[in-house]
TITORTI-256345 format. One record per residue (C-alpha): chain; x, y, z. Coordinates in nm, 2 decimals. Layout:
<site "A", <X, Y, Z>>;
...
This chain:
<site "A", <3.73, -0.41, 1.53>>;
<site "A", <3.37, -0.32, 1.60>>;
<site "A", <3.36, -0.07, 1.32>>;
<site "A", <3.49, -0.34, 1.07>>;
<site "A", <3.23, -0.59, 1.18>>;
<site "A", <2.95, -0.34, 1.15>>;
<site "A", <3.07, -0.23, 0.81>>;
<site "A", <3.08, -0.60, 0.70>>;
<site "A", <2.73, -0.66, 0.83>>;
<site "A", <2.60, -0.35, 0.64>>;
<site "A", <2.76, -0.47, 0.32>>;
<site "A", <2.60, -0.82, 0.37>>;
<site "A", <2.26, -0.67, 0.43>>;
<site "A", <2.28, -0.46, 0.12>>;
<site "A", <2.38, -0.76, -0.09>>;
<site "A", <2.11, -0.98, 0.05>>;
<site "A", <1.84, -0.72, 0.00>>;
<site "A", <1.94, -0.66, -0.36>>;
<site "A", <1.94, -1.03, -0.44>>;
<site "A", <1.63, -1.13, -0.27>>;
<site "A", <1.39, -0.84, -0.34>>;
<site "A", <1.52, -0.56, -0.55>>;
<site "A", <1.71, -0.73, -0.83>>;
<site "A", <1.80, -0.38, -0.96>>;
<site "A", <1.90, -0.31, -1.32>>;
<site "A", <2.25, -0.22, -1.40>>;
<site "A", <2.38, 0.14, -1.36>>;
<site "A", <2.41, 0.15, -1.74>>;
<site "A", <2.04, 0.07, -1.79>>;
<site "A", <1.93, 0.32, -1.53>>;
<site "A", <2.15, 0.60, -1.64>>;
<site "A", <2.14, 0.57, -2.01>>;
<site "A", <2.09, 0.89, -2.20>>;
<site "A", <2.02, 0.72, -2.53>>;
<site "A", <1.64, 0.69, -2.47>>;
<site "A", <1.59, 1.05, -2.39>>;
<site "A", <1.42, 1.21, -2.09>>;
<site "A", <1.57, 1.24, -1.74>>;
<site "A", <1.87, 1.05, -1.63>>;
<site "A", <1.80, 0.82, -1.33>>;
<site "A", <2.08, 0.73, -1.09>>;
<site "A", <2.15, 0.36, -1.03>>;
<site "A", <2.02, 0.19, -0.72>>;
<site "A", <2.36, 0.15, -0.56>>;
<site "A", <2.44, 0.52, -0.59>>;
<site "A", <2.11, 0.60, -0.41>>;
<site "A", <2.18, 0.34, -0.14>>;
<site "A", <2.53, 0.47, -0.08>>;
<site "A", <2.39, 0.81, 0.01>>;
<site "A", <2.19, 0.67, 0.30>>;
<site "A", <2.35, 0.62, 0.65>>;
<site "A", <2.41, 0.25, 0.72>>;
<site "A", <2.20, 0.27, 1.04>>;
<site "A", <1.89, 0.33, 0.84>>;
<site "A", <1.90, -0.03, 0.72>>;
<site "A", <1.91, -0.17, 1.07>>;
<site "A", <1.58, -0.29, 1.23>>;
<site "A", <1.54, -0.26, 1.61>>;
<site "A", <1.35, -0.52, 1.81>>;
<site "A", <1.30, -0.27, 2.09>>;
<site "A", <1.17, 0.02, 1.88>>;
<site "A", <0.95, -0.20, 1.66>>;
<site "A", <0.79, -0.39, 1.95>>;
<site "A", <0.76, -0.07, 2.14>>;
<site "A", <0.54, 0.08, 1.86>>;
<site "A", <0.35, -0.25, 1.83>>;
<site "A", <0.27, -0.24, 2.21>>;
<site "A", <0.17, 0.13, 2.18>>;
<site "A", <-0.07, 0.06, 1.90>>;
<site "A", <-0.23, -0.25, 2.07>>;
<site "A", <-0.27, -0.04, 2.39>>;
<site "A", <-0.44, 0.24, 2.20>>;
<site "A", <-0.67, 0.00, 2.03>>;
<site "A", <-0.76, -0.20, 2.34>>;
<site "A", <-0.80, 0.11, 2.55>>;
<site "A", <-1.03, 0.28, 2.30>>;
<site "A", <-1.23, -0.04, 2.27>>;
<site "A", <-1.28, -0.04, 2.65>>;
<site "A", <-1.40, 0.32, 2.63>>;
<site "A", <-1.65, 0.23, 2.37>>;
<site "A", <-1.79, -0.07, 2.55>>;
<site "A", <-1.80, 0.11, 2.89>>;
<site "A", <-1.93, 0.45, 2.81>>;
<site "A", <-2.11, 0.46, 2.47>>;
<site "A", <-2.39, 0.22, 2.57>>;
<site "A", <-2.46, 0.45, 2.87>>;
<site "A", <-2.57, 0.73, 2.65>>;
<site "A", <-2.95, 0.72, 2.67>>;
<site "A", <-3.04, 0.94, 2.37>>;
<site "A", <-3.03, 0.70, 2.07>>;
<site "A", <-2.92, 0.97, 1.82>>;
<site "A", <-2.64, 1.08, 2.04>>;
<site "A", <-2.53, 0.72, 2.10>>;
<site "A", <-2.52, 0.66, 1.73>>;
<site "A", <-2.31, 0.97, 1.68>>;
<site "A", <-2.08, 0.86, 1.96>>;
<site "A", <-2.04, 0.51, 1.79>>;
<site "A", <-1.96, 0.68, 1.46>>;
<site "A", <-1.69, 0.89, 1.62>>;
<site "A", <-1.56, 0.59, 1.81>>;
<site "A", <-1.54, 0.39, 1.49>>;
<site "A", <-1.35, 0.67, 1.31>>;
<site "A", <-1.09, 0.71, 1.58>>;
<site "A", <-1.05, 0.33, 1.62>>;
<site "A", <-1.01, 0.31, 1.24>>;
<site "A", <-0.71, 0.55, 1.27>>;
<site "A", <-0.55, 0.34, 1.54>>;
<site "A", <-0.61, 0.02, 1.35>>;
<site "A", <-0.46, 0.16, 1.04>>;
<site "A", <-0.14, 0.23, 1.24>>;
<site "A", <-0.14, -0.14, 1.34>>;
<site "A", <-0.20, -0.24, 0.98>>;
<site "A", <0.11, -0.04, 0.88>>;
<site "A", <0.32, -0.22, 1.13>>;
<site "A", <0.21, -0.55, 0.99>>;
<site "A", <0.30, -0.41, 0.65>>;
<site "A", <0.65, -0.35, 0.78>>;
<site "A", <0.66, -0.72, 0.88>>;
<site "A", <0.58, -0.82, 0.53>>;
<site "A", <0.87, -0.62, 0.40>>;
<site "A", <1.11, -0.75, 0.66>>;
<site "A", <1.14, -0.40, 0.81>>;
<site "A", <1.00, -0.48, 1.15>>;
<site "A", <1.28, -0.69, 1.28>>;
<site "A", <1.60, -0.86, 1.16>>;
<site "A", <1.44, -1.20, 1.18>>;
<site "A", <1.19, -1.29, 0.91>>;
<site "A", <1.03, -1.56, 1.12>>;
<site "A", <0.95, -1.30, 1.38>>;
<site "A", <0.82, -1.07, 1.11>>;
<site "A", <0.59, -1.33, 0.97>>;
<site "A", <0.45, -1.44, 1.31>>;
<site "A", <0.38, -1.08, 1.41>>;
<site "A", <0.25, -0.98, 1.06>>;
<site "A", <0.02, -1.29, 1.04>>;
<site "A", <-0.12, -1.23, 1.39>>;
<site "A", <-0.18, -0.85, 1.35>>;
<site "A", <-0.31, -0.86, 0.99>>;
<site "A", <-0.54, -1.15, 1.08>>;
<site "A", <-0.69, -0.94, 1.36>>;
<site "A", <-0.78, -0.68, 1.09>>;
<site "A", <-0.91, -0.95, 0.85>>;
<site "A", <-0.62, -0.89, 0.61>>;
<site "A", <-0.47, -1.19, 0.43>>;
<site "A", <-0.11, -1.15, 0.55>>;
<site "A", <0.09, -1.39, 0.33>>;
<site "A", <-0.14, -1.35, 0.03>>;
<site "A", <-0.11, -0.98, 0.03>>;
<site "A", <0.26, -1.00, 0.12>>;
<site "A", <0.33, -1.19, -0.20>>;
<site "A", <0.13, -0.97, -0.43>>;
<site "A", <0.25, -0.65, -0.26>>;
<site "A", <0.61, -0.75, -0.31>>;
<site "A", <0.54, -0.78, -0.68>>;
<site "A", <0.38, -0.44, -0.67>>;
<site "A", <0.71, -0.30, -0.53>>;
<site "A", <0.91, -0.50, -0.77>>;
<site "A", <0.72, -0.36, -1.07>>;
<site "A", <0.59, -0.03, -0.95>>;
<site "A", <0.49, 0.19, -1.25>>;
<site "A", <0.51, -0.10, -1.49>>;
<site "A", <0.21, -0.09, -1.73>>;
<site "A", <0.19, -0.46, -1.76>>;
<site "A", <0.32, -0.62, -1.43>>;
<site "A", <0.24, -0.37, -1.15>>;
<site "A", <-0.02, -0.52, -0.91>>;
<site "A", <-0.22, -0.22, -0.82>>;
<site "A", <-0.37, 0.09, -0.98>>;
<site "A", <-0.24, 0.03, -1.33>>;
<site "A", <-0.42, 0.31, -1.53>>;
<site "A", <-0.60, 0.25, -1.86>>;
<site "A", <-0.45, 0.38, -2.18>>;
<site "A", <-0.63, 0.67, -2.35>>;
<site "A", <-0.72, 0.44, -2.64>>;
<site "A", <-0.94, 0.24, -2.40>>;
<site "A", <-1.16, 0.54, -2.32>>;
<site "A", <-1.43, 0.44, -2.57>>;
<site "A", <-1.46, 0.09, -2.44>>;
<site "A", <-1.80, 0.02, -2.27>>;
<site "A", <-1.75, -0.12, -1.92>>;
<site "A", <-1.97, -0.26, -1.64>>;
<site "A", <-1.86, 0.04, -1.42>>;
<site "A", <-2.03, 0.27, -1.66>>;
<site "A", <-2.33, 0.03, -1.70>>;
<site "A", <-2.19, -0.03, -2.05>>;
<site "A", <-2.28, 0.32, -2.16>>;
<site "A", <-2.05, 0.56, -2.34>>;
<site "A", <-1.79, 0.66, -2.08>>;
<site "A", <-1.77, 1.02, -2.21>>;
<site "A", <-2.14, 1.07, -2.12>>;
<site "A", <-2.08, 0.98, -1.76>>;
<site "A", <-1.72, 1.04, -1.65>>;
<site "A", <-1.74, 1.42, -1.63>>;
<site "A", <-2.06, 1.42, -1.43>>;
<site "A", <-1.98, 1.52, -1.07>>;
<site "A", <-2.25, 1.30, -0.92>>;
<site "A", <-2.13, 0.99, -1.11>>;
<site "A", <-1.77, 1.06, -1.01>>;
<site "A", <-1.88, 1.10, -0.65>>;
<site "A", <-2.07, 0.77, -0.65>>;
<site "A", <-1.77, 0.59, -0.81>>;
<site "A", <-1.53, 0.74, -0.56>>;
<site "A", <-1.75, 0.61, -0.27>>;
<site "A", <-1.75, 0.26, -0.42>>;
<site "A", <-1.37, 0.29, -0.49>>;
<site "A", <-1.31, 0.37, -0.12>>;
<site "A", <-1.57, 0.13, 0.04>>;
<site "A", <-1.52, -0.17, -0.19>>;
<site "A", <-1.19, -0.12, -0.37>>;
<site "A", <-0.98, -0.33, -0.13>>;
<site "A", <-1.23, -0.62, -0.13>>;
<site "A", <-1.25, -0.61, -0.51>>;
<site "A", <-0.87, -0.63, -0.53>>;
<site "A", <-0.85, -0.92, -0.29>>;
<site "A", <-1.13, -1.11, -0.47>>;
<site "A", <-1.08, -1.03, -0.83>>;
<site "A", <-0.73, -0.87, -0.86>>;
<site "A", <-0.89, -0.55, -1.00>>;
<site "A", <-0.66, -0.27, -1.11>>;
<site "A", <-0.36, -0.51, -1.16>>;
<site "A", <-0.16, -0.52, -1.48>>;
<site "A", <-0.25, -0.77, -1.75>>;
<site "A", <0.07, -0.97, -1.70>>;
<site "A", <0.08, -0.95, -1.32>>;
<site "A", <-0.05, -1.30, -1.26>>;
<site "A", <0.19, -1.59, -1.20>>;
<site "A", <0.02, -1.81, -1.47>>;
<site "A", <-0.23, -1.73, -1.74>>;
<site "A", <-0.47, -2.02, -1.69>>;
<site "A", <-0.67, -1.84, -1.42>>;
<site "A", <-1.02, -1.72, -1.50>>;
<site "A", <-1.16, -1.41, -1.34>>;
<site "A", <-1.30, -1.63, -1.07>>;
<site "A", <-0.95, -1.79, -1.00>>;
<site "A", <-0.76, -1.47, -0.91>>;
<site "A", <-0.86, -1.44, -0.54>>;
<site "A", <-0.61, -1.37, -0.26>>;
<site "A", <-0.79, -1.64, -0.06>>;
<site "A", <-0.75, -1.94, -0.29>>;
<site "A", <-0.42, -2.13, -0.25>>;
<site "A", <-0.43, -2.23, -0.62>>;
<site "A", <-0.51, -1.88, -0.74>>;
<site "A", <-0.33, -1.76, -1.06>>;
<site "A", <-0.20, -1.47, -0.85>>;
<site "A", <0.04, -1.70, -0.67>>;
<site "A", <0.31, -1.95, -0.75>>;
<site "A", <0.25, -2.31, -0.65>>;
<site "A", <0.52, -2.28, -0.38>>;
<site "A", <0.31, -2.01, -0.21>>;
<site "A", <-0.01, -2.22, -0.18>>;
<site "A", <0.06, -2.34, 0.17>>;
<site "A", <0.12, -1.99, 0.30>>;
<site "A", <-0.21, -1.88, 0.15>>;
<site "A", <-0.38, -2.17, 0.34>>;
<site "A", <-0.21, -2.05, 0.66>>;
<site "A", <-0.35, -1.70, 0.58>>;
<site "A", <-0.70, -1.84, 0.54>>;
<site "A", <-0.66, -2.02, 0.88>>;
<site "A", <-0.59, -1.69, 1.05>>;
<site "A", <-0.88, -1.52, 0.89>>;
<site "A", <-1.11, -1.81, 0.98>>;
<site "A", <-1.01, -1.80, 1.35>>;
<site "A", <-1.07, -1.42, 1.37>>;
<site "A", <-1.41, -1.45, 1.19>>;
<site "A", <-1.51, -1.72, 1.44>>;
<site "A", <-1.40, -1.50, 1.73>>;
<site "A", <-1.61, -1.22, 1.59>>;
<site "A", <-1.91, -1.45, 1.56>>;
<site "A", <-1.86, -1.56, 1.93>>;
<site "A", <-1.83, -1.20, 2.04>>;
<site "A", <-2.16, -1.12, 1.86>>;
<site "A", <-2.33, -1.39, 2.07>>;
<site "A", <-2.21, -1.20, 2.39>>;
<site "A", <-2.25, -0.83, 2.30>>;
<site "A", <-2.48, -0.85, 2.00>>;
<site "A", <-2.43, -0.78, 1.63>>;
<site "A", <-2.50, -0.41, 1.67>>;
<site "A", <-2.21, -0.36, 1.91>>;
<site "A", <-1.99, -0.58, 1.69>>;
<site "A", <-2.07, -0.37, 1.39>>;
<site "A", <-1.98, -0.04, 1.56>>;
<site "A", <-1.68, -0.19, 1.75>>;
<site "A", <-1.53, -0.40, 1.47>>;
<site "A", <-1.69, -0.38, 1.13>>;
<site "A", <-1.70, 0.01, 1.12>>;
<site "A", <-1.33, 0.04, 1.21>>;
<site "A", <-1.25, -0.23, 0.96>>;
<site "A", <-1.42, -0.03, 0.68>>;
<site "A", <-1.23, 0.29, 0.79>>;
<site "A", <-0.90, 0.10, 0.78>>;
<site "A", <-0.95, -0.01, 0.43>>;
<site "A", <-1.07, 0.33, 0.32>>;
<site "A", <-0.74, 0.46, 0.43>>;
<site "A", <-0.55, 0.18, 0.27>>;
<site "A", <-0.71, 0.24, -0.07>>;
<site "A", <-0.67, 0.62, -0.04>>;
<site "A", <-0.30, 0.60, 0.06>>;
<site "A", <-0.20, 0.35, -0.20>>;
<site "A", <-0.40, 0.54, -0.48>>;
<site "A", <-0.25, 0.88, -0.40>>;
<site "A", <0.10, 0.74, -0.38>>;
<site "A", <0.09, 0.64, -0.74>>;
<site "A", <-0.16, 0.89, -0.89>>;
<site "A", <-0.02, 1.24, -0.95>>;
<site "A", <0.00, 1.47, -1.25>>;
<site "A", <0.38, 1.46, -1.23>>;
<site "A", <0.42, 1.09, -1.18>>;
<site "A", <0.46, 0.88, -1.50>>;
<site "A", <0.41, 0.52, -1.58>>;
<site "A", <0.64, 0.32, -1.81>>;
<site "A", <0.60, 0.06, -2.09>>;
<site "A", <0.77, -0.27, -2.06>>;
<site "A", <1.07, -0.18, -2.27>>;
<site "A", <1.17, 0.13, -2.09>>;
<site "A", <1.07, 0.05, -1.73>>;
<site "A", <1.34, -0.01, -1.47>>;
<site "A", <1.32, -0.06, -1.09>>;
<site "A", <1.45, 0.29, -1.00>>;
<site "A", <1.21, 0.46, -1.25>>;
<site "A", <0.92, 0.27, -1.10>>;
<site "A", <1.02, 0.34, -0.74>>;
<site "A", <1.06, 0.71, -0.81>>;
<site "A", <0.73, 0.72, -0.98>>;
<site "A", <0.57, 0.77, -0.64>>;
<site "A", <0.48, 1.08, -0.44>>;
<site "A", <0.52, 1.18, -0.07>>;
<site "A", <0.22, 1.37, 0.08>>;
<site "A", <0.14, 1.54, 0.40>>;
<site "A", <-0.12, 1.42, 0.65>>;
<site "A", <-0.02, 1.62, 0.96>>;
<site "A", <-0.01, 1.47, 1.31>>;
<site "A", <-0.21, 1.16, 1.21>>;
<site "A", <0.02, 1.08, 0.92>>;
<site "A", <0.34, 1.12, 1.12>>;
<site "A", <0.24, 0.97, 1.45>>;
<site "A", <-0.06, 0.74, 1.40>>;
<site "A", <0.01, 0.62, 1.04>>;
<site "A", <0.39, 0.58, 1.11>>;
<site "A", <0.48, 0.82, 0.82>>;
<site "A", <0.36, 0.59, 0.55>>;
<site "A", <0.20, 0.88, 0.37>>;
<site "A", <0.47, 1.13, 0.43>>;
<site "A", <0.77, 0.92, 0.34>>;
<site "A", <0.67, 0.67, 0.08>>;
<site "A", <0.93, 0.73, -0.20>>;
<site "A", <1.21, 0.59, 0.02>>;
<site "A", <0.99, 0.30, 0.11>>;
<site "A", <0.96, 0.20, -0.26>>;
<site "A", <1.33, 0.23, -0.31>>;
<site "A", <1.43, 0.03, 0.00>>;
<site "A", <1.13, -0.13, 0.16>>;
<site "A", <1.34, -0.29, 0.44>>;
<site "A", <1.42, 0.05, 0.59>>;
<site "A", <1.22, 0.08, 0.91>>;
<site "A", <0.96, 0.36, 0.91>>;
<site "A", <1.14, 0.53, 1.20>>;
<site "A", <1.44, 0.59, 0.97>>;
<site "A", <1.24, 0.69, 0.67>>;
<site "A", <1.27, 1.07, 0.72>>;
<site "A", <1.65, 1.06, 0.76>>;
<site "A", <1.68, 0.83, 0.46>>;
<site "A", <1.46, 1.06, 0.25>>;
<site "A", <1.67, 1.36, 0.33>>;
<site "A", <1.98, 1.17, 0.24>>;
<site "A", <1.87, 1.07, -0.11>>;
<site "A", <1.73, 1.41, -0.21>>;
<site "A", <2.06, 1.55, -0.34>>;
<site "A", <2.11, 1.23, -0.54>>;
<site "A", <1.77, 1.20, -0.71>>;
<site "A", <1.71, 1.58, -0.74>>;
<site "A", <1.39, 1.67, -0.93>>;
<site "A", <1.30, 1.30, -0.96>>;
<site "A", <1.18, 1.32, -0.60>>;
<site "A", <0.81, 1.41, -0.59>>;
<site "A", <0.63, 1.57, -0.29>>;
<site "A", <0.28, 1.73, -0.27>>;
<site "A", <0.19, 1.93, 0.03>>;
<site "A", <-0.17, 2.00, -0.07>>;
<site "A", <-0.48, 1.86, 0.11>>;
<site "A", <-0.47, 1.48, 0.11>>;
<site "A", <-0.84, 1.43, 0.09>>;
<site "A", <-0.88, 1.72, -0.15>>;
<site "A", <-0.63, 1.56, -0.39>>;
<site "A", <-0.82, 1.23, -0.36>>;
<site "A", <-1.12, 1.40, -0.52>>;
<site "A", <-0.92, 1.60, -0.77>>;
<site "A", <-0.71, 1.31, -0.89>>;
<site "A", <-1.00, 1.07, -0.91>>;
<site "A", <-1.19, 1.31, -1.13>>;
<site "A", <-0.91, 1.42, -1.35>>;
<site "A", <-0.65, 1.14, -1.38>>;
<site "A", <-0.82, 0.85, -1.55>>;
<site "A", <-0.61, 0.76, -1.85>>;
<site "A", <-0.25, 0.77, -1.96>>;
<site "A", <-0.10, 0.85, -2.30>>;
<site "A", <0.25, 0.84, -2.45>>;
<site "A", <0.47, 1.12, -2.34>>;
<site "A", <0.61, 1.28, -2.66>>;
<site "A", <0.91, 1.42, -2.47>>;
<site "A", <1.01, 1.10, -2.29>>;
<site "A", <1.01, 0.78, -2.50>>;
<site "A", <0.87, 0.48, -2.31>>;
<site "A", <0.70, 0.70, -2.05>>;
<site "A", <0.33, 0.75, -2.02>>;
<site "A", <0.19, 1.07, -1.88>>;
<site "A", <-0.16, 1.14, -1.75>>;
<site "A", <-0.39, 1.24, -2.03>>;
<site "A", <-0.59, 1.56, -1.99>>;
<site "A", <-0.96, 1.50, -1.92>>;
């Protein structure tokens, strides 16, 4: 009897997830050989290979990780407030603050990822619980929870789509000659291969990329907006009437802004107690580290020489989800970042699978997807530099109709 009930619940979860979020194409569309190129399995075939338990969220495990991350963050903050100001040498104290901010940024990135789980419904079986936890924790990190949740869902829904993906949509090789503000309206070919220019651009990419996305929807596809009447000033993640969102989402964007406003006011009050210098090292520096990691992780998941993009006619959900790459980031990636770097392909296929089942689910799908699974074990930071310098434009793949490969520099 118990087995029958469990099986029924598993089937219901699968059906609900497919209807609400995945809306996958039919097996015929995914597996057709008429277009040429590799044959992609349909979403149900991939799902059936995964043990049913991997789709089950656990309150105990998820809240346990949440408590652990909050304890790490609060304990490390106490260490900073208690011991760093006691260092008399100003240079050593500054170095200690820098080290403190780096480590706190790692811990806060872990918390950020748990809130990301909430947005996908992978934190707990109850979406109200997910949204309360996600709104609270993302607000603490000055992340617009509901706003980002809506746009991020569309990124998952249209990953690899050259028109509708929400993040890191590459430019076509035909756009290379266009003069842009990022190149000071000079000829791109005069600048892009210069190491110092690439380095400066990468720094800006890592320091301000997240904020530019939230404010101006940069790197999103040309058809990613929910309506076309929004100017470049009306695509913010903070404006309830932004063109990025549907009218029905406006109230949630306002709730998002309320959370950010409350945290900003709390930071202001804290500065009145401990001073802005301490607030900078204790809060702003970790904030910048968190969003450096966020940009780097997202960028490297979708930027790799072997990972294609697709035009609107040939794109499918499975093609897009498999156009991601797993990477290695050692102890930090597995234990602090909750495996988001190491096991991201499965997350794009089934974002409601909790991170603590991602490894098991990944191993289960490998025989089904075969060579369509991408993994790169090279240096994470090293590949950030290499890819940023060399993977700038895409061009039509002559061997796979509808696919776009990275153009050689």
